[in-house]
N, C-alpha and C positions, 0 to 999 in steps of 0.2 A: 351217322347222316353217312359212316361209310357202307360204300356199295350200293349207294343211292346214284340213283341218275338223273342230273340237272338239268332243266332245260331239252327233258329228252333227249340230249345228248351227251353228255359230261358227265362218265361214272367214278365219283369219288375212291380213291384206293386210300389213301394214308393223311393224316392230318400233318399241317405244316408247322402249322403256331397260331397265335391269335391271342388277342386281347380286346378292351376297350374298343379298336377300331374296325373288330372284326373276325373271324376266324377264316382261314386258309388253306386249303387242301390240294393233294395232287390227286390229278385224275386222268383218266384218258375219254378222247372223243371217238369214242364211238362208230358214227357216222364216216369215220376216212378209215382206211384199208389197213393201212397199217398203225390205226388205233395210238397215236402218238401222246404223248404224255402233256401235258396242260397243269397250269394254277390256274386255280378257280379261289378267287375272295367275295366271300359273304358278307356282306355289310345290311346288318339289322338296324332297320330305325329305331332313333331315343323312341318315338311314341306311334303311337299307331290310330291314332285320333281324325276323322276323316278331314280335317281342317290342314294338319299338316301333316301327312302323308303326300297331296301336293308339292307341298314344299320340299319336302323329301326328295321325290321323283324327279322333280328341276334340278337340284344340287347334283344328283347323282348323273344324272344326264352331262352336265357340264360338267362331271370328274371326268366320264368315259371319253368325250368329247378334247380333251385335253390330254388323256392316256395315250388317243390313237395319235394325236399329233406329235408326243413326246418319244412312242415306239416305231418311228420311220425312221429315229435313228441306230446304229447298227450296236448300241452298245447299251438299248434300253430294251426292256423286253415287249416284242410289239405287243395289242391289244385285238385279241381273238374275237372275243366276241361281248357284248353285255347283253343283261334280260334282271325279266323281274317275276318274280312267281310267289305266288300268295302271299302278297305286299311283302314281300323280301326282294331285296339286290344283289344282282353278281355280275362280278369280270373275272372273265376267263382271258389269263395272258401266258405265253410262250413260256416254257420250261425250260431253264437253262443248265444243262450237264457244267456240273465244275463244283470248285469248293467254294467256301464264303473266304475271305480274305484275312479273319481271324485265325484261323491255320495258321497262316505266316507270322505271326505275331504272337510267338510265346513270349513269357516273360523273361526277359535277359536279352533273345534274340536282339543283333543289330545288323541292320540291311547297311550296305556301298550306296558310294552317290549315284553311282548306276541306276542300281533297284528305284532307291527314294525318286529319282528324276523322272520315272521310267511313269512310277505311279503317279505321279504330279501331272503330267501330260494327257496319260489316258483319263484319270476324273475331270481335269481342268477342260480337255474336248468336249466331254460330254456337258459338264456348265456352261462352258458359252452356249451348248445349244438351246437349252431349256432356259438360258436367261434370255434366248431370243424372245418367247414368248412370258416374259416379265414373271416367272415362276424360279421359284428357290425349292429345294428337296427338304430342307429342314432337319433329317435329320440323319445327314451324313457320316457313318462308324464302320469302322471290317464289317458287323455283323450284315450290313446292306451293301455287301461289292463281293462280287463271285467274280472268281478266278475262271473265263471259260476255259472246257476242257479243250475244246476245237483247236483256239490257236494263242490259247495263254490269256488272251486280254481281259480289261475288269469291266463288269457289266456292273451297272447301278440299279441296285433294286428297291422295291417297297417305295412306289412314289404313296403311301396315305395318308403323309403329313402332309404332301405338295402346298405350297401358298402363293397364290398368284396374288401382287401386290402391286397398287397402284400405279402407274406409270412414272409418275412425281417423285418416287419414291424410289424406284430403282434409276431415275436416271442423275439425281443432285445426292452427292452426299451430306450437303450442308442441309437440308431441307431438314426442321426438326422431328425428333420423334414422334410419330401421333400420341398424344392422350389417350391413356387408357387401353390400349393394344388390343390383343388378341390371344389366346389359348399358349402359354407356355409349353410348345413341344419341342422334344429333342431327348439327347442322351445327356448326362452330367459328364463331362470333363472333354466332350467336343461339342456342347452349345456356346455359341457363343454367346457374351454376355449380355447385350442387349436383345439377343432371343430370349433368353430367358427370363428377360423383363415382359417378355409378350409381346416385344416392336421387334421381330426380325427386318433384316437390308438384305439390299441384294449382295451384298461382300458377308453374309452371315456363313455360309456353308464354304467361302474360302478359309473361315477360320476353323471350320471341323476338318478340311483336309490339309491344313495347316499342321494340326495336333497329329491327326495319324502321321504324316510325313515323319514329325518329332517323335512321335513313338516306335515310328519301325529305327530309327536313327540309332536310341537312344537306349530303346526295349521296356520301356517304363510306361504302363498306363499312364493315359493323361492325367488319373487322380493322385498320382502321386508325384508328378509334377512338381519342381518349386516354384513359388509364384513372390514376387516384388511386392511392395506394402503398396504399389500404384495398382498392381493385379497382370503384372507383366510375367511374362515365360519367362525364365530365367535357365537355360537349358547348353547354351554352349560350351561351357566349361565341360560339359562331361564327357563329349564324343571329339575325335579329329573329326571339322569339318570346312571343306571350303568356304573362305569369308563370301562366296559369289552366294553359294546357296544356301550356307546360313543367314544370310540376308533377307533371301528370298521368303525362307519359312518363317523370318522373325518376322516380317510388315506383313505377312499373311493371318497369324496369330496374336496382331497387335489388341490391346486391351480394349479399345475405342475405334468405332468402326469407320473413323473421318482418316486415321492413320495409316489402313491395310490398303492395299490395291483395290481398286473399285471394280473392279470386273474378271474375271476368266482370262480376259483376251489378255488384258495387262499381266499376267503373270507369267503366261504362255508364251507373250513375247520379249519379257524378260529372263526365261529360262536357254529361247533359244538363242537369247545373244550372249548366254553365257560360250566360253571356248570348254572344249571334252575335256571330263574333268581324268586327271592322269593319278586320281589316288586309290582305288580298291579295281583294280582292272578284271579280280576274278569274285565271283560272287561265293560269299563265305569268306572270303580272305579275313576280317576280323569279326567274324560271327563264334557266336558259342553255342549255337543248333544248327545241322545240315538243311539249311531253309532249299538249299539248291534241289532235295529231292521232293521237297513240296513244291517247288516249282515245276516239278519234268513232269506230276501227274502220276504217284504212285497209284500202286492197286487199291483199289475201295473206296480213293479220294472224288474219283467222276462218278461212283455209287452213293453221295452224302448230299442230301436232298434237307438242307435246314434256311427256311427262310422266315425271321423274324420279322413280323406282319407290323408287330403294334412299339413305335417308340414312345420313350417312356416322357411322362410329364414330369417335366421337370420346373422346381420352384425357383421365383427370383432370390431365392437367400442363397443356392450354391456358391454367388457372385460376390466380389465383393461392390460396394457402393451402389448399391441397388436401396430403395427405397419404396418401392410399390408396393401399395396395399392390395391384399386379396379380392374387394371389391373390384377392382377394374378389370379382370378376367374377364369378364362378359361385355363388360365397355363398348366391344367390337361388335356390332349389329350382324356380321356373317357367324363369329363366333358364339354369340350367343345365342342363333338359330343351330349352329351342326348338327346335323338327324343322324351321323354316323356316328360322333364320341362329342358326351358333355364333358365340360370343365373338369378334371381331375386330380384329386389332391394324393399325396402320399402319405401311407399313413407308414409308422414303424412298430413293430408290435415284440413286446420286449418279453420272454419267458425264458424260464429256465426249460434245459431237453429233458424233463420227466411229468410225471402223472401227477396230479390232474390239468396242470397249467399246461401242457404241449397241446391237450389234445381239447382246450378251449380254445388256445393259441392257433390250430390248424379252422377249428370250424371259424373262427373271426375271420381268417385270413381268408379262406371260399368265400363268406358274405360278402367280406369286404370287395374282396375283388370281382365277384360278379357283380356288383352294385356297380362297378366301371372305375375304383378307385386306383391305385398303387402300391395293394400294402407289400409290406417286407420285413419277412418276420429273423429275429436275431441270433435264432439257431441256423440257421443257413449259414449265416458268418463263422460261428463257435464251431461250427464242423470243420471248416477249412483248417489247413496245417499252419498253410502259409496266408500272410498279409490281413487274418480276420479282423485285426485292430483297426486297421485303414478301411476295411467294408463296413463295419460298424459306425468309425468317423465318417464317413460319406454318407451315409445313410438316415444316421441323424441330422445331417448339414440340410440334406436335400428334403428331411419331411417336414409336415404339416401338422401331423397329429403325432404324440406318442404315446402308445396305449399299455400301460405298465400291468401286469398280472404281478399280481402281488400274493405269493401263498406262504405257506410256515417257514419255505428254505427262503425262499428268494425274498423274504420280508428281510433279512439280514445279512443278503449277496452286495459283496461292495461291489464286484462287476458294476448290481446294476445300480448301485449311488454311483459310481461313475459317469454313469449313464446318465441317471439323472441330474445330476452336478452338469452334464454338459447342455442338456436340453434347455436347463433353466435360464443357465447363461446366454445360448443363442436364441432364447424368448425376450431374455433382458433387452438385447442389445438389438432388435429386428425392430423395424417401425409398426410391420405386418404383427407384432406379437405370435410366434408361430416358432417352435413348436408348440401346439395346444398339450398338456400332460394330460392323459383319461385314466385314473389308475382304475384296478378291478382287483376286490379283492376274492380272490381262488381258495373258497370255504377255509377262510382267516376271517374268523368273527371279527364285528367291530369293534370289540375291545381289546382284540387280538394284538401282539407288542409289534411295532415297527421300531427299525435301529433309529437312535438319538438324530443323527444329521437327515436319514429320511421322513422323519415323526414332522420336523419343520420345515418341510419343503412344500410337503401334501397337505397337513394339516386343516389350511382354508379350500381344499378346494373336494370339490364331490368325488366321495367314491362310492362307485357300484361294489356288489357282492355276487358271488356265484356260487353254489353251496353245492346242487349237483347236477347232474346232466339234466334236468329238468327244466334248472333254469336257463339252460340255454337257449332256445328260441325266444325268450322274451328279453336275453340280455343281447342277444346277436340285435333285434329291432332295436332296441333302445341306443346300443351306438352309431349306429345306420340313422337314425332319427337326428341322433346328435350332430352327426356330421352332416349330417344336410345342410343341419342349420346352427353352424358351429358355435354361432355364441352361444350356445347354452352350455358348449362348453368351458364355461371361464366362469359359469354361478360358482359361488364360495357355499362352501360348508354353511355357511350364515342366513344364506339363501334361501337354502333349502333346493329341492328337486319336487316339479311336479311328475314326475318320472316314476318307475313300479321298486327304484332301488334306494334306500335309504340314505342317509350321509352316515358320515362318520361323528360322534361326537366327541366332545375334548378327550384328549388321555386321561384318564384316571393318576392320580398322583399314588406312592405307592405306600403300604402302612409304614407308620410307625414305630409300630412291634418291633421289639430287639432282634437281633440275628438268631436265627437256630442253630445248634453245634453241626447237624447235617439237614439237609434236605433234597427233594427232587429234584435233578440234574436241572439248569437252566442252560438255555442255548443261546451264549454270549449276543453281545445286539448293541453293541457300544457301549454308554455307561451303563454300569452297575446300580441296580438298584438300591438305594439307601437302607433299605429292608433287607438286601440281598445275605443268604448263607456265605457266597460264594465273593465275596469282597475281604482281598488278603491285603494285611493293614504292611508297610514297610517301616516299622519304627526306624527312629522315631521321629518320622515325618507328620504323621496327623497328629499325634501333642504337639510341637511343634506349632503347627499350623492354627489347634483349634486354639493353642494358649494366644497369638499372635493377632486373629482376628479381632478379638475384644479389646486390644489395645486401640485407643484413640489414633486416629489418623494414621493407623498403617496400612504396610502395601506388602501383599505376597505376590511373589514369580514363581510361577510353576512351569517348567521347559522339559519338555520329551518328545519325543517322535509319535509317529499316528499309533494305537490302538496301543499305548504303553498306561492310560486309566489314568489322565491329564482331568479329563472331565469328571470322571466319577470322584477324584479328592475332592474338585470343584465343588460337588455336589454334598460333599458331607462335610466340606469345610462351612458351606451356604447352611447346611440342615443343624449345624453347631453354633452359629450365627443367631438363625433364627430361634434356637432352645432358649440362647441368651435373652430375648427379648429386641436383636435388632433387624430392621426392616432389611429384603434382599432381593436383589435385582440380579437378574443372568443375562446377558448376550451374549447371543454368537455371531459374530462378525462376518460369516462364513454363509450365513444366511441372510444377506442384505443383499439389496438388487445393486448392480454393479455402476448403475449411476449414483448412485449414495458416493462414489468415492471418486468421484468427477473432480469435484475438487473442495476444500477445507469447509465451507460456508455448508455444505449439504452434506456433508458428515454430520457435524456438530448439530447440524440442525436434526438428524435422522438419531443422533446419540440423545437429545434433547424430549424426542417424541418420546422415542420408548421409553425410556424411563420413566414416566410422566403416563403411556399408558400400564408400562408392569404396574405401577403404585396405583392407578386407577387416579390420576389426578387430572385435572382440565388441562388440556393442553392449550398453554401462554405462548405457546411463539410467536404467532402474528401479534401481540401487544409489547413483548419486551425484545424483539430484536428491532434493533437499529444499525445499519450498513454503517454507519457513521463512524460506531465503536472498533468495526472489525469481528472476524468469528470468534475469536477464542476471547474475547474481552464477552461477549455475548453470554457463548457457552456459559463461561462463569459465573457470571453474572444471573443465569438462570438456574443454577442452582446453590449460587451462596443468598439469593434473595427471595427464590422462591420454593424450589425443591427440598432441601435440607430444613428451612424455617418449617413449612408446611407437616414433617412428621414428627410424630410421637418419641422417635428413638432414632438412634443412629442409621445409616445406612449402610450395607457391604454390596457392592457395585461389582460384580465378575465380566472381566469380560475376556471370551472365550476365542481363541479363530483369530487372533491377535497378528498373524502371519500376515492376514490378507493385507494388512496395510503398506506390508515393506515392498509389497507390489507395483504401490506408488508414491514414490520418493518424494514427488513435487508437493504430498500433505503430510508425510510420514515426521517428518520430522517435527509440523508445527503438533499434529496430533498430541506426539508422543513426548514433547515440551511440552505440553498442556496438564498433560497428567503428573509427572514429574511436579513442574506447578504446585499442584491440589496437593499432592503428597510434600512439600516444603511447605506451603502456609498452616497447613496445621502445626508447624512449629508456634507460629504467630497467633493465629485465631483461635477462638472458640469454635465457633460454625463448620471451620476445617476440620475438625479433631470428629465430629460425626460422621465424615464419610472414610470408609476404608475401601481399599483398591483390591482385587486379585485380577492379573492379567496371565492370563495362560496364550503361551506359546509352543510350536514346535521344532524352532529351529532355533537357531544364534541369530543372533540380529547380525547379517548383513549387508545392513546402507549405514552408513555416516552420518552418525549422530554425535552431538558436542554432546562431551562428559558430562556440563552441569546442567543439560536438559535433557539426559535420557532417565528412566524409568528403570532401565536395566540391570546399573548399577548401585542399585538401593533396597530396602527393604530387605526382605526375607527369601530368597531365594530356595526351591526346594527344586532339585533334581532327579526326576524317578528313575531310579535302576530297573534293572531287569529282577525277575523274579531267583533267588536262588533255589540251589539244590533243596533246599528245607522247606522251602514255601512251594515248591511243586509239590513235593511229597505231602503234603500239608491240603493241598485242594485236589490229589487223588484220594485220600482220606475223608475228606469232605464228598466227593463223588461215592464212595464206600469202593474204592478199588484197593486190593490187597495188594499191591506192588514192592516190589524188593528194590535195594538201592541199584539194582544192574539198569531195571528194565525206568526206574525216572530216568538214570544217566543217561542213555540212549535215548531218551525225546529229548534232555536237554541237547545233547551232543547235536540234533538233527535241527533243533529250532531256537536251540539256545535260552534263553529265559524269558520269553514273548507272550506278555499277557495275556493277547487276544488268543494266540493259535495254541500255548497252552490248554486254555480253559476249553479249546472251539475241540482239540484232541480226547480228552478227558471226555470232554458229554458225550461224545460218541462213541468210545468204547464201554463207557458205562451202561449207555442207553442200549450195548450189542449189539451198534450198525457194524463194528468191526473189533478185530483182533489187535492187541499192541502191535503183534507181529505184520499184520497186514497192512498196519496204519505207517510203522514205517518203510517196508518196501514198498508199498506205491505211492508216497508221500511227493517225491519230486517229479511223478508224470502226470499226464492228462487225467488220469484214471485215479490221482490221488483227493482226499481230502480236500487238500489244499488248492485245488484247481480253481478254485473261482478266487481266491485271495492270491494267486497268481497271477490270473491272468487279468487278474484287476489291478494291479502295479504295472504288470505289460501296455495295459491300454491307456495308462495313465503314463508312462517312459516315452509311448509313440508319441501324443502329442507334443513332446518335449525333445526334439532331434538332437539337441545337446543334452541334455542330460542320460538317454538310453544309449549312444554313443558311450559317455562316460561310467556309465555304472557296467556295460558289457566289458569294457577294459579293467573295468575290478573286480569279477567275477572270472574273468581268465585271466589275471595275473597271480603267480604264488605268494607274492611279495606288499604289502602295504604297496598302494600309490598315490602319488602328489597329483590332486587338482584343483583347479579355479575357487578359490572360495566362496563365490557364491553357489556354485554347482555343487560344491562338496557339503554347504550347508543345507541345501536343499533337500540332495539324495539324503541325506541324515535326518532332517524331518521326516521324510518320506517314512524313515525306519528301516531302511535297505543298507544302510553302509553301518560301520561301528569306528569310530574315530583311536587310530594307529599311531600317536606321534601327531604329525601335520598329515600324517596319508589316510588313506582309507582300506578297507576290506569290507567284505558282505559281512552284513549282520549276523549270518548265519548260516551251516553248513546247507538248508531248504533251498536257499537262495542263490547259493553257488552253484550246485548239480543242478536245478532246475533253468535258469537263466543262461546259462554256459553250454545246455543243452539248446536253446532257442537261439544263440547267437551261432553255433555251430550250422545247424539248421539253416539258417539266414544265411551263413554264408555259401554251404552247398548249393542254395536255391538259388543266387546271386550268379555263382561261377559254373553251373551246370547247365 
């Protein structure tokens, strides 16, 4: 396109931007003596068939007429021409020399009241003008506002998302929102909640402008704003602001449109009635960066030409309280026949920054974007030094589809596991059941291993496979077809697929052969296989558990932080029970849907149904459950009268990740009280002696439980310790590493006796990926072996601000510090701290070094 002359007059010089709404170019008008610059917007019809083009042409002309009217305002680019060429459409608009407002809003920069007030008045006057035509912009953000070089005034650009409202909706704030709505266009963070639902109002633009005003005040991006449970923005405690202006901004960003100002004129009137503020008379008085230099027109800024032509298409899930299903996006006849942009969904592509999955991710990104969707690659955020966790979190919440590229490395990535956990929780909490997970195995065979928990999340999903570059065209076409008909993505492995990509068979069980003394190194992947040579016993724990599990009515409690080997020990106990003729069932509560925990009845029915399914017994809940008796009685009767008598031997029931129940105190006491009651019943009733319980949890019990109703003070307690120096040496020998005591001690000093990290380090050294010296030198850095593990922890902490703040205080303190009990126990369950008396210290030196650096970088960015 560069160098081409359009309409016989406008010669293209460079590309300014583009996306699903079209491309935008900088051009010169060769028919005028001074060859002035202009902006050419190229719009491609979605279809080219003879029936569709007249519709496209009509809507294009309608848009041109509206832009010509709007361009009569001094702070909106004028429409210079519009024309059709080779069945494609072009708009020519005035070029505005200047710089984007985004340049004046770097992270941490705070404006004065006078600056914010001037910003509001400038844009409000524009909005008051366009509202006269019953029009809203729908994508007001700093990237769509230019500070004009000529006079410093603000100019509103990019009316590609403009929406003409029905007159009754623009005038009546109490008019119900239209059913179905239109395309949810806008930018997350600035977009009003009702607009995200595809039903914008006349005052939706006021919300976006208010968010920009608050951003200028507090120096944070709107995606970082704190919200109340009701969705209101909570910001006025962060900076000093006069009550009058603070109230104006707060009313502009009210969650429900009825409680906002109803027009730009209302806000302007309110601002004009305020007394002149005496708070900050000089530009930059409370600023952390020299904003006044940006306003003065620095050399080079006038030459910046950056027009963002395409607003992001955001999903309703970005905002609380929404229940709109995806089908309603096409209910508006206008949006359904939009000739220049079809409804676009957001697609998150999760891949490690290594080949071959990185190239597969890039190919998918290009194809998905070319098909009109909004793709996001996880590597985009991971390359950032600051706020990468917030970027990923926001993109996950906004996406409709989550494409997961599984390779030999990523199949055991802790960061990817954190992402999948978050996506699963989002999917379960939303009526439209988005995001949908799309797993793709990249050069990972169908029988290739997956992380234990990841396998549980994905085992019933259709999994595509990529073996080499020759598979890319078919894979891309298969993914695009599935996105177009998104219901096919929900198909389970049991249902199969009509496409060319096979489904994953059920995971194979490990061999029962005894472990060998040495073996080919195994990449740690969660639970250690029962037959693995790399399981390290911690005597006398295994022997005591084996003796206890065969005792009638026994209860074993296994407690340790994450990645300490709890599930591996549980698997060995179940293996021993099975070898002694006992029936075994293992349930991981982390894999249960969130709705299961909404009330006790659902949780206990899930328990009964899950045990029945694992034992291949018919589900008889509907026949036996009687509401008059209550949940605990019904569940007890189901086991006592059906499950236990039906079996030909005792049952060992293992409940993994019972910490999940701690999060629901309203049901926790009844659930754990029931387990204690079953254990006690074994002392009196023979039928209950047939049940043996294994309860696995990662943290201390921080919820209040009656001493006589708790299962956590009876039975055999197992608190798994870290590996000793001798056990680390034993593992090194199993990996055929000839290490001396000094090398082993160096590794223990860095990562303690952390079983997972020890095995990960030994595996990569044994495979020749690095020397022990390289491992130790780079370990606490972004270039180190443990980067994924460390980033997974930080991403998780960023979801819980209280935990992040507490942990930073731990790693930056030389002494053990006291923490609130629930915070202390949660950090301990994550494996991040060790308990020293009543205080906490970092679990290992690796955590202290890495997270202290993170804290220092974060502090520097906030104060710089």
